[in-house]
C-alpha positions, 0 to 999 in steps of 0.5 A, spaced: 653 552 149 651 546 146 657 542 148 658 544 155 649 545 156 646 550 161 649 547 167 656 547 165 658 552 170 652 551 176 653 553 182 659 557 179 660 564 181 666 566 175 669 574 176 669 577 170 675 584 168 671 586 164 676 592 164 675 595 157 674 589 153 669 590 147 666 583 149 665 584 158 657 583 157 658 578 152 662 574 156 657 576 163 650 573 159 656 566 157 657 566 164 650 565 167 647 561 159 651 556 161 647 555 170 653 559 172 652 565 177 657 572 173 659 578 177 662 582 174 667 587 176 674 594 174 669 596 169 673 602 166 670 608 161 676 607 158 682 602 155 685 600 159 692 595 156 693 589 159 701 584 160 698 578 162 706 577 163 706 583 167 700 585 171 701 592 174 702 592 183 694 596 181 692 590 178 693 585 183 691 588 189 685 589 185 683 581 183 686 579 191 681 584 195 675 581 189 677 574 192 675 577 198 
């Protein structure tokens, strides 16, 4: 927070794919603390493994929908 300042993300909207992350609330809080608008997306009630090098087709489709 000290490095970027309270306006580091001012004017930006950031979608946060929360899925099953242990940091889902922290990430949203950090974005908001930096002046950005955080939009929580896809929060799940159970663990979802994500292979960032081989995304599932349904994950790609969700990302496209969220980006519209």
